[in-house]
Structure formats: structure tokens, C-alpha cells
N, C-alpha and C positions, 0 to 999 in steps of 0.2 A: 284631531289636528296636532301636529308636533312642530316644535321649533326647528327649523332647518339651518344648515350651515349658511353663513353670510346672509341670514335673514329670510331665506326662502322657506315657504310652507306650502305644501300641496295636499289637499284632502280629497281622497277618492272613495273613502268608506262612508258614503253619504252623498249629498249634493256636491258636485265638483266645485272646489274652491281653491283659489291660489292667493297667497299674500307674499309681499316682500317688505321686511321691516315693519310688519303690522299693518301695512296698507294693502287693501284688497286690489287684486289685479283684474282688469277687464278681460275675461277669457273668451269673449266673443260669442258667436252663434253656436248652436248645438253641434254642427258639423266641425267647426273649428275646434271645439272642445274634444271631439272624438279623435282628431289628429293629435292634440296635445296628450291625451291619455295614452295613445299608442306609443308616442315618443317617450313619455315618462316611464312606461312599463318596459321599454327596451333596456332600462337600467344603464344608460350611458353608452350602449353599443349602437352601431349603425342600424338604422331602420330604412330599408329599401323603399323607394317610391312606390313600387308595386305592392309592398306590404301595407302602405298607408292607403292606397286605393282599395285594397281588399278589406281593410278595416272599416271602410265607410260604406261600401256598396256590395251587395250580392251580385248585381248586374250593373257595372259601372256605366255612367252616361258617356257620351262622346267627349265631353269636356272635363272628364274626371281628373286628368293629370293637371290641367290648368287650375282647376278648383283647389286641388291639394296644394299646389304652389302658392295660391293666394292665401290659403289658411296658414301655411307656414310663415309667409311674410307677415301676416297679422299677429301671429304668436311672437315673432321677433319684436314687433312694435310693443306688444304687451310687456315684454321683458325689459323694455326701456334701455337704459345705458348698458345693461349686461346682455344685449341681444346677441353678442358673439358666442354666448353659451350654446346657441342653436346653430351648428355648423352645417354647411352643405358639403356632402361627401360624394365621391363617385357613385352615382346611382341612387342616392338617398340623402338622409339627414341624420345628425347625431346631436342629442340634447344632453348637455353636461349638467345634470342636477343630481346631487348626492343622494344616496339611499335614505339617509336619516331625514331628508326633507320631504319624503313622500310617505304618507301614513300607511298605505297598503304594503309597501316594501318593508317598513318597520314591523308591521303586523306579521308578515310571513317570517321575518327573522326571529321575532319573539316566540312564535309558535315552534320553530325549529329548536330554539334554545329550551323551551319547555319540554319538548319531547326527549331531548338529550338528557335533561335533568331527571325526567321520569325513568328513563332507561337506567340511569345511575342510582336509582332508589333514593332520590332527594325530593319527596313530594312537596315540602314547604317551599323551597326556591322555585320548583316547577309551577306550583300554584300561583306564585307571584308573577312569573313570566306570562302565564295564560291570562291572569287578571289584567295585566298591563296591555296585552295584545287585544283583548276583547274590549277594553275601555276606549280603544281608538275608534270604535264604530259609532257613527252618529245617524245612521239610517240606511236606506237601500244603497248599496255600493253603485257608484257611477250613475247616480240618479239623474235622469234627463239626458244622458249621453247616448246618441243613436249609433247604429251600425252593428254589423255582425260580430266584429271583434269585441266590442263592449258587452254584447249579449253573452258571448261565450265566456268572457272573463268573469262576468257577473255570476254565472252559474258555478264556475270553478271556485271563486272566492267564497261563495255562500256555502259550498260543500266543505271547504277548509275551515270556515268559521264554525260550522256544526261539529266537525271533528274536534276543534279546539274547545268548544263548550263541553263536549263529552269528556275530554281529557281533563279539563278544569274541574268538573264535578267529581270525576274519579279521584283526583288528588284531594279535593275537599273531603270526600268520604273517607279516604285513608286517614286524614287528619282529624276525623271525628265530627265533622260538620254535617251530620246526617240529616238534620231537619232542613237546613239550607238546601242540601242536594235534593231531598224529596220534594221540596216546595218548587224549586226552579225547574224541575223536570216536568211539572204539570203542563206548563206552556210549551216546552219542547216536544213533549209527546203529542200534544194537540196539533202542533205544526207538522210533525213527522210521525203519523200514527202507525206506520209499518216498520219502524226501526226497532227491532227486538232488543238491541243493546240498551236502548233507553229504558224500556220496561224493566230489564234485568237490573240496571243500575238503581232504579227507583225502588224495586223490591228489596235489594240489599240495603239501601239507605234506610228504608222504613223498618226493616227487620233489625238492623243495628241500633236503631233508635228505640227499640222495644215495642214496635207497632206491627207485630207479625200478622194480625188479622187484616190490617190495611195492605200489607205486602201481598197477601194471598188474593185480596180483592183486585190488586193491580194485575195479577196473573189472569184472573177471570176476565177482566176488561181486555187484556191483550188477546186472549183466546177468542173472545167474541169478535174482536176487530179482524183478526186474521181469517177466521172462518167466513165472515161476511164479505171481506174484500178479496181474499185469495182462494177461499174454498179449502183451506188446510189448517191444521193445528200449528201452534208455535213450534220452533225448532227444538232440538235436544237440549241446548244450554238452558233455555227458559224452563223447560219441563223438569230438568234435573234440579234447578234452583228451587222450583216449587216443592219438589219431593223433599229436598233437604230441609226446607223451612217447616214442612209438615211433620217430618220425623225428628226435628230438633237438632239435626246434625250440622246446620249452617251456623257457624260461629257468630256470636254477638260481639262485635268489636266496639269496645267502649273507650278506645284511645282518644286522647284529646290533646291538641297542641294549644298552649295558652296564647299563641300568636293569632289563632283563628278560633275564638270562642264560638260555641254552638248557638245558633239563633234560637231563642225561646220559642216553645210551641205556641200556636195561636190561642189566645185566651177564649174562654167560652163566651165572654161578652161580645166578642167580635162577630159571632154568628147571630146575635139577637138585635143589633141596631138596624134601623130602617131609615137611612138618610133621606131627607126631603129637600134637596138643594135647588130645585127648579125655581128661577125667578118667576114672578107673576106674568101670566100671558097678557098681552095688551087688551084692555077692555074694549077698545074701539076697532078691533080687528074685524074685517068684513071681506067677503068674497073668497076666492081660491077654493071653492067647494070641491071641485073635481080633483085638484091636486092634493087637497087634504085627505080625501078618501083614498086615493092611490097610495099615499104615504102611510096611512093607518094600516092598509092591507099589507104593505111591505114590512111593517114593524110588528106584525103579530108574532107572538112567541111560537117557536116550533121546536120539535125534538131533534131536528136534524142539524141545525147550525144556529149561530148567533144571527139574529135579525139585524141587518146592517144597511143603513141608507145614508146617502150623501145629498145635501141640497147645495147646488152651486148657482151662482148668478152675480151680476154686477153689484157693486156697492150701493146700498140704499134701496134695493129692490124688495126688501122685506123678508129675507131668509130667516133671520132670528125670530121675528114675530110669528112667522109660519111654523117654525120648529117648536116654539113654546106653545102655540095653540094646539098643535098635534100632540106634543109630549104630555100636556095636562089632560088631553082627552083620552089618552091610553094609560093613564096611571094605574087604573084598575087591573090592567094586564100584567103589571109589574109591582106586586104588593110588597116586595122586599126592599124597595127604595128607588130613588132617582138621584143620580149624581150629575153635577153641572160644572163646567169650567169654560171661561173665555180664554182661548189659547192665544189671543193677540197675534194671529197669524199674519196680519198685514202691517204690523207695527215694526219699529226698529228692533225690538227685543221680544221675539216670540217666546211664549212660555216654554220652559224646559219640562219635558214629560216626566223626568225624574222628580222634579219638585211637585208637579201635579199629583204624582203617585203618593207622595207623603200626605197631601191633603185628603186624597181618596181613602188611604188606609186609616187615617185618623177618623174620617167620617164613618168608616165601616167598623170602628171599635177597636182597632189595634192600638195599644199603648205606644206613646212616642218612643219610649226606651227600647221597644221591641222591633221598631221599623228597621229593616236591613239597610246597610250602608251603600250597597251597589245598586245601580239602576236595574240590572237584570234580576237581582234578588227581590227588589221591590215589585217588579212586574210579576214575578212568580207568586209572591205573597198576595198581591191584588187578585190574580186569577184564582188562587186558592179560596180566598174569601168570597169571591163571586160565584164559585162553582156550586152547582145544585141549588141555586137561588134564581129569582126572577128580578133582575135589576135593569133599569133603563139608564143609559149614560148619554148625556147630551154634550157633545164637544163642539163648542161654538167658535167660529172664526178660525178655522185650522189653516195651517200654512202648507203642509205637505204630508205625504203618507208616512214618512219616518216619524213625524211628530205624534200622529194619532195611534200608530200601531201598538206601542206599549200600553195604551190606555183602553184598549178594546178588551171586553170580557172574553174568556177563552172557551166557555162551555155553552151548549145550546140552552135555550130558555131565557137567555139574556138578550138585550138589544142595545144598539148604539146608533145615535143619530148625529151626523156631522154636518156643520154648515161651513162653507168656504167660498171664496171668490175664484178658486183655481179649478178649472174644468178637469185637469188630469188627476186630481186627488180622488182616486177610487180604489180603496183597499180591496184585496181579493175577496170575492163573495158579496161585495156591496152593490146595491142598486142606486144609480145616480138619477137625480131629478133636477132638471134645469128650471129655476124659478124665473119665469118671464115677467116682463113689465105687464101689468094688468091691461085688459082692453078698456075701451073708453067707458063702457057701462060700469064696470067694476071700479074704475078710477073715480068716476063721479060719485059712486056710492061711498068710496073711501073718503073723498073730500067732504061728503055730507056728514060722516061720522066725526070728522075733525072740526068742521065749522058749524055744524048744526044743520039738520035737514031742512029747516025753514028757509034758510038762505038759498039753498039749492032749488027748492020748489018755487021760490019767488023769481029766480033768474036762471032757468035751466040752460039757456043758450050760453050765457056768460060762464056758467060752471063748466060746460064742455070746452069752451075756449081756454079757460084757466087750466084745466087738466092737460090740454094739449100743450100750452106754454110750459107746463111743468114736465113735459115728456112722459106723463102718466107714471112718473117715478114715485113710489109710495113715500119715501123720505121727503121728497119735495112737497108732496101733498100734506104730509104731517106738519111740515114747517109752515105752510100757508095756513093750516088750521090754527097753529099756535099764534101766528101773527094776527089772525082774525080775532082770536080770543083776547089778545092784548089790546086790540084797537077795534072794538065791536062796531063803531060807527063808520068805519072806512068802507066796508062793503066789497063785494067781489070785483066790481068794475075798477075800483082804485087799485086793487092788487094786480089785476090784469094789465092795466096801463103801465105800472112799474115794471112788470116782467117783460113787456114788449120791448123795452129799451135794452137791446141785445148786450150792450157793454156793461149793463148793471144787473143782468139776469142772475148771475151767480151770487152777487152781493145781496139780492133780495131773498135768496133761498138760504137764509140762516136765521135761527131763532134760539135763544138760550144756548144750550150746549150742542144744538144740532146744526149741521152745515153740510150742504151737498158738496161744496168745493173741498172741504176738509176730508170728506169721505173718499173722494176720488184722489186726493193728494196722497193718502196713505198708500194706495197701490202704485201711484206714479213714482213715488220716492224709491220704491223697490226695483224699478226698472234699471237695466243697464243703459249706459249713455246712448248707444245706437238704437235701442228699443224706444227710449224716450224721444229721440229725434224723429223716429218713424211715426210715432203717435202725433207729434206736433205738426209735422209737415202734411200728413194725411188729413189732419183737421182743417187744412186750408180748403179742402173740397167741401163746398156746401151742397152736397148731393146725398140722396138717400143711401146709396151704396156705391162701391167702386171696385173695379177689377184689379188683380195683381199687376197687370201690365201698366196701368195708370200709376199705381203707387210706386212702381219701380222707376218710372220717369221722374216723379217728384223727388224720390230719394237719390236719384242718379246712381242706382245700384243694380246689379243683375237681378233678374226676376226670382231665381232660386233663393238668393240671399234675402231679397225683400220678403218673400213668402215666409221665410223663417222668422224674420222680425215681426211680421203680422201675427204669426201663430203664437209668438211669445205674448203679444198683447191680448190675444184671445185667452190664453192660459191665465193671464193676470186679471181677467174679467173687465178689460178696458176696451175691447173690440168684440164684435160678434161675427161669426161666419154667416154669410148670407146664401151662398150656394157653393158649387165646386171650387170656383176661383174668385169669388167676390166676398167683400167684407163690408160692414157698416158700423157706424158709431151710434150709440144712443145720443139723442139730441143734446142732452146736458153734458155728456162726456165729451162730445165734440166742442161744445162751448168752453169747457174746462181746458181741453187741449189747445184750442185756439188762443185762449188767454195765456197759456204757458208759452206758446209760440211768440206772441207779442212781447213777452217779457224776457225770453231767453234767446231767441234767434234774431240776428241782425235783419233789418228791413231788406237789405240787399240780398241776403240768402233766401228769404221768403219770396221776394220778387223773382229771383232767378229760377226758383223751383216752378213758379206759376208760368213764367215765360217759356221755360223748357217744356212744360206740359202743353201750353198753347201751340207751340211749334209742332209737337208730336201729334196733337189732334188735327192740326191743319194738314200735316203730312199724311195722316191716315185718311182724311177726307179726299185728298188727291188720289190715294191708292184706291179708295172706294169708287171714285169717279173712273179710274182707269181699269176697273174690274169688268168693264163691258167693252165689246168691240167698237161700240159707237164713240168711244172716247177719242179715237183718232189722235190728232196732234194738239189737242187742247192744252195740254200741260206746257207747251212752249209759250203760250200767251199768259200763263198764270204765275202769280207770285209763288216762289218755292222756298223751302227751308232746308237746312242741312241735316235733317233727321229723316230716317227711312219711313217711320210709321208702320202700322200693321198692314199686312198684305191679305187680299181676299181672292178666293178661287173664282168667284163669279158675282154677278150683280145681286143675286138673292142673298148671298152671304154678306155683301156690303149693306144691303137694306136691313138685314137682321141686326148687324152691329149698330147701325145708326139708331134703330128703334130702342135698343138696349141702353145706348149711351146718350140719348138726346138730352135728358135732364142734366147729366154731368156736363155736356158741352155747353148748354145754356148757362149753368152755374159758373163754370170757369170763364167763359167769354164775358159774362156780365161783370165778374169781379175784375178782370183785367181792364175792361173799358172804364170801370169806376176808379181803380186804384193805380193802374200802371199805364198812363197815357202813351208813353213811348212805345209800348207793345201793341197799341190798338190797331196798327196797320196789319199785324198778323191776324187779328180777329176779323178785320174787314176782308182780308183775303180769304179766310175760312168761310165767312158768310157768303162771299161771292161764289165759292164752290157749291155750297149748299143750295143757294137760291137758283143758280144757273143750271144745276144738274137735276133739281127736283129731289134731292136727298132729304126729304122730310115726309112725315106721314100724318095726314089728318089736319083739320082746321085748328085744333088746339095747339099743335106743334107750330103751325104757321103763325099763330098769334104771338107765341113766345119769340119766334124769329123776328117778327115785326117790332116787338119791344126792344130786342137787341139792336135792330137796325136804327130805332129811335136813339138809343144810347150812342151808337157809332156815329150817327150824324151829329149829335150834340158835341161829342168829343172832337170830331174832325173840324167842326166849325170854330172850336176854341183855338185852333192853330191857323197856320197860313199856307198849308200844303193844298193847292188847288186840286191836284190829281186825287188825293185822298178824299177831299170833300166831294168831288164828283162821283167817285166810286161808291161811297156810302149812300149818296142820293139815288144813284141808279139802283142799288140793291133794294132800297125801300120802295122805289117806284115799281120795280118788277113785282115785289110781293103785293103791293096795292093792286096792280093790274090783275094778278091771279085772283085776288079776292073780289074783283069787279068794281073797285073804287077808282074810276077813271079820273076824277078830279084830283085826288091825292097823287096819283101817278103823274098826271100832267104837271102839277106844281113842282114835284121833285125833278122831273126831267128837264123842265125849263131852267132850273137852277144848275143842273149838272152840265148841260150842253155848253154854255159859255165857258165854263171852267175847262172842259175838255178841248175846246178850240184853242184856249190860251196856252195849254201845255203840249199841244200837238201830239195827242194820243189817239191814233187812228182807230184802233179796235174799240175802246170805250166810246169814242165819238160816234162811230158807226152804230154800235148797239143802242145808244141812247136816242139818236136821231131816228133810227128805224122803229124803235118801240114807240116814240112819241108820234110818228106818222100813223101808226096803227091806232093809238089812243084817240087821236084827232079824227081819224076816219070813222071809228066807232061812234063818235059823237056827231057825225054828219057834217064835219067841217073839212070837206074835201080839198078846197084850195090850200088851206094851211097844211093839211096832211101831205099833199103832193109836194109842197115846198120842202118839208123836212125829209120826205122820201128821196127827193133829188139830192139833198145834202148827203144822205147816207150812201146813195149810189155813186156819188162823186169820189168817195174814198173806199168803196167796196172791194175793188179788185176782182180777180177771178176766183170762183169757187174751187177751181182745180189747184190753186196755189195755196199750199198748207199754211203759209204765213199771212194770208190775206184776211181782212175782217169778214168778208163774205163766207170764206171757208170756216172761220171760227163760228159765225152765226149759224151756219148749217149744222155743224157738229154739236153745238149747244142744243139745238132743237132735237136732234136725234138722241142725244144723251138724256135730255130731260124726259123724253118719252120712255126711254129704256129703264131709267132708274126710279121714276115716280112710283110710289108704293100704293097704299090702300086708297088714295084719292086719285087713282089713275084716270077715271072718267073725267074729272075736272081738270087735272094737271095737263093731261095729254091734249084735251081740247084747247086749253090756253096756248100751249106751244104750237099746235096745229093752226090755231086761229091767227097767230102772228104771221105764219107762212102764207095762209090763204089771203089775208088782207094785203100782205106785201105783193103777192101775185096780182091782185086786183089793182093795186096802186101802180104796179109796173105797166099793166095793160092801159090804165088810164093815162099814164105819162106818155106812153107811145102814141096815143091818139092825138095828143096836143101838138 
């Protein structure tokens, strides 16, 4: 990163970052960052709108131009008071950011300067230019930036970097830094095994350092590699260099520039030390047998490559405990030592790999005075010291690939095990293992290790409830164990009671230096503001999982942008992908995010999000009802909302959607009825659609709807809106009738009908009086039944009139039959029964 003119800094040679006057800019979503990169790399020239579209997509979507315009608008917002730097030009945009404010542009300029100085035979100044250029790198360029343009530029700049590294080392060799050159080339050759110029440069450096035998060994390695990979011997330059070294005609250059003293050769002691840095494995570790075995197999030493594995998972799931257990178990495979470091990847200050290399080199026996000054030289020395040995490196709590890459051994026979919360941290050649929350059996066994098996054996059901309340998260279970040890007389039951109080759940899960909330807080603090907002608002959903479409309504953002935010949360280990377009929180992560929402988001904003979602769900239910030809003109009689909702091709698709979203519907409607009384009418309208159309499946779902109806009745009765009270009573009566509880149905209908008379609502009045007449007839109370049937007929109107109650009643019956799902034999008979009894009552009335 470099200091830019007027305080701007943009770093592209690593994770994309931008600052102004030291304050980090919010650069937005990955696609927005891709637009910013394309504008920055235009170097102040106009960038056409078509170029920006091509930078983001191989096959642009239909809304590509609009999306780019949105991203440009948000970049302007990020620039704050200097948003005028991003101008709209005919056909495109122009970003006025000076070259010196963008690290990759400075890098290219320094490389050009170095090449010019080399051509002028000034190796000292040239080396300084190359050193300055390469020092600007902090990881994989444009890390996390999507799109074909970024991918192409990434390849181009990586090639330019390699050429700069070669030129840098050639200058250093000319200045007598032969040992440095030979050491740093070890890792470069490992990364680029078919580059003959790298072998040639290392051979010359070793020969100039008086190590001719090693130089000839490099040729042998090069030849073996070329034959194996390409089926041919090295080229003439490499063969001639070997011949000159063999004949002694290759000059030994002993020149030395005092400005660049030669790095001392690695001492003998460095090859004999066997560091044993692993912290102790947890003595109470239990379970994970299958995952342990898979990990052991992946970390077996091989002659082909470094054995490299990554453990990822949410905070508190036990990644470090698992890694230590496996690492201790395979120590015998790595007799030359084990290195360990906590990289603090989720903290405010992740460990600098250059500093970690100092510790590793010291542990491997290199004297402090001999440790190179530059990060690349340290990495080269580290790989030299670990070459031809068997060492296991455990890199705990890593932040990204750029952080771990310099710390990986370079030669086969060694192994590295990485733990991280970030799912995308997978260095080339690594095998990734997701560490899941343990199943209930394993979780109970873990709890037994922490609390003592006797307590579990004495109350196994309590133990299962307790691990469920802890979300089966190992960190939470360990905390419960610590609290049990501190208060041995309290027992599992008391712990469970305290955890069941939702508002205090996270407060209970802390003991000593352990805290579930603090563990999640580390990842949460690293989120961009929009990502944190997405996490908080999605936590308002008390459902097992949710689709992107629902999250988009909560966030009031387009689905594509919402999905990007959710994927950031997945990457941060705070959300889990559940299927192609669905996501879910771990229970404790949801509790944490909900607490953050209570503390950070105004009540009005949270309520607005839930009301918006309730309207969307109601609108979608109307669309589901309309997905069949039997819907007719029903919607003209039903409460509508100003949102379109999802659309369905047919009734089967509508039933499939409701089956998938039933739990979410119940959770959202229940919360709105409880917390937002003013929006309860929308819920009642949605319940009317569900109940009247038969859009539910199975008795379990019906019981949940009945509980919602109870809530709706209680909420309505707390106000003075008679129509609303009647509506909720009718819904509950109809559900009771379907279940066969005629007494409950009669009670609610007798409460609804007077209210409907009072407000002069003919359709609800007709529906309630007609249903009550059927309920009474089924109980053998024909005179009363005929009385209410006559009331219904008095307001029925003609079935041919789409606005009449009779027409509405007929279409409801048809729709109920068409959309009822796996309880069709019960539901259809209920709907048909109303019609059959109505016909019987009509005939009986005609005889009077």
C-alpha cells in the first residue's frame, strides 16, 4: 500500500482495499469492486460502459447495464465529498485517481525504471527499484475480485512479478549476493519448475558462491524435471552452463557491493534442531473419528507434493482441538519437528507472515543475525531449511491464502495443516475439510467429558435437551462443563432452565476466558457494514433456513446483491449454505445476530423489514391461490398488498412452495402477531387465504395454523375492530370444522356473526352463517340450522354474479379441492360436505 495524492490509497496487489486520509473506504460487494478495479486500471482515461460490462461477465445478464450503473453510483458514495472524481462521460465513466495512489500502477512504473537502469548497467539502483516494486505485494493480486477482466489482469500481473523477481535476483547476483539469490530461487523454482532461466540463475549463483557441486546438482534436477514433464532434455543455454562449470571455464565472480552484503550461509546447527511447538491436545477430546481418519490420510507424507489440508468451520466448532488431536497423532510421520503459530486471522491485527517466518527460522536453528531482512528472502531461507526434511506445520486461525502462502514448506515430504473460519481459504493443492457441528450422540458424549459421565448417565434426557439448547456447539458445551465444575451442586436441570431464557442464552455461555458471544463477535467485527446489516436482518427469521428471495425482501435489495452479501457471510463462517438458493444460521449465531439487531438497528427498521416480508408472503399466497383455474375472481374479495410476490406456473408448484416455506410462514406470522399488532391484519388476511384455499399439508401443519389462529384471535380481541375480530374467529372456526371439532367451530361462529352483521360485510357474513348452518345440521339441530341457512341465502346473491357471496363460496370450494395437498381425502371431503349439507338444507327449506 502506498500513500496517494490528497490522501487516497488503493491496494490491488493483495486483497482489494481503499483508504482516504487513513480511513478505510467501504468498497461494497465483489461486483462493485470489480467495476472499481476496471476504472482504476484505466489510469484516468475514459472507460466505456461496454468495457465495464465485459469486465464483469462473460455472458452479461439482461440487467447488466443497470447493474453497472448501480455499482458506479455506489462507488461515488464511497468517495464521499470527492465523488466528482468519478465523472460520467459520453458512453462511459472516467475516474480521476493519480497513478501514485494505486499500488499496482506504482509497481509497473518501478519495474520499468528497474529495467531501464539494468540496461544502463546500473545494477545497484536497479536492484533498489525492483526491491521497492516487489515490496508493494501483500498477497494474491485482486484477491476476491470477480469477473473475466480481473482474472486476465491477475495472470498478467503475476507474470510481470515473476519477471521482476528474476531481474531482481540477477541484479543481486551481479552485486555478489550469491547466497541470497540461490536461497530465494528454491521457492521460485518449486512454483515454476519448467522455467529454465531460473535453474540457470541458481546454478550461476551457487557456482559464484563456490558451491559448484550444488550447482551441478541443480542441473541434474532440471534435467530430471524436463524429461519427466516434457520428454526432452534442457535447452542449449543450460547444457552449455553445465559444461562450463564442469570444465572450470565459468568465471567465479567474487564481486561485492558493501551496500548489499552477502547473506551468511546457513549454519550446520540449523539442520539439526527439531522444534516441538505443538500446544497440548485437549485431554477431553471425544468423537470426530471419521473426520480424524480422513485428515490423517490426507496428511500422510508423500514424495510427490507437500501434504496440505485445511479445516474450516464456524467459530467454536472445535477446529483447533481437532487439528491438535490429529497433529499429535501423526508426529511420528514428521520426526524432524512440528511448527505451530496462531495467525490471529479473525482479529483486528492478523499476524504478519514475515514476523512469523522470523520465529520459524529461529526455531529451525538459524541465528538471529543471519535472518534475511526481506520477507521473500526469509521465505526462501525457510523453504531451504525445511527442504529434504519431514516437518509438520500447523497454521491455526488463518485469515486468507496470502497470509499462509509464505509459511508453507516448499518440498515434498513435509505437511501443513491450516485452520480457518473462511471457506475460500484453499491454497493450491490443499484438501479442504468442513468441520460440522457434532450430531446429538457426539455432543452428549462431549458434554459427558466436560461435566463427568455420571451426571449424563443420571439424566440422559436432560443432557440431550441441554446439548440442543447449546446448538451442539463444542465451545458452548465446554463452557457448560466449566460452569458445572465451578458449581457442582447446580445440576444439568438448572443449567438448562437458565439457557431456555432466550434473552440470557448468550450470557450463560461464558466462563473464565471462554465466551460464545466473543467468538462470534470476532468475525462480526470484520464484516463490511452492508454484510453486518444483512446478518442482523436475516436473524429476524426464526426459521431453520430461508431462501434468497426472502432475504432480499428483508434487506430491501435486489436478489443478486442479496446473494452476494449472504455469500460473504458464508465465507466469514457466520452463515451456512443449505441448498442451491437457501441458507441457514447455527442457532447460537442467530441468537448473536438477533442481539446485535436489537442493539444496533432501530425498532422501526426491524419492524419495517418484518412487515415488508409479511406483505410479500401474503402476496405470494395470493399468487399460489391464483395458480389454478379454479381461483376465478376470488382475489376481488380478498385483502391485497402492494407487492407482487412470487409467481407459480401451476397448482403443483404452489403446493411445493408452501411445503418448503410452511415453517418460515408460521415463524414470521407468529412474530408479527406477537410484536407488531398494527400489522396483524395482514397476517389475518394471509391466514384467510391459507385456510380458505387448503394451502396446507397434513395435520401437523394444520395444528400450527390453529395456534396462529389462536394468536390472531387474541390480538384482534385486544382492539376494537369488529371486522378483524370476526375474520379471525371465522378462520379458527373453519380450521376446527376441518378437524371435526364442531363445538369449537360453533362457538367461534356465534361470536363472528354478530360482528359481521354490525359492520355490514356480506361476504364474511354469508360464509359464517352458511358454515354455522352446516355445523348445526351435523349435530342434528335442524331448526337452528335452517334459520342460519336462511340468513345466508338472504345475502347470497346469484352464483353467476362474480361479486356475490354465493359466487365467492362456490369458488372457495373449488379452490380448496384443487389446492389441498397430501390430506386431500380429508380436506376435499370437508369442502364437499359443506356443499352437500347446503343442498340438503336448501331442499328442506323449500319444503317448509
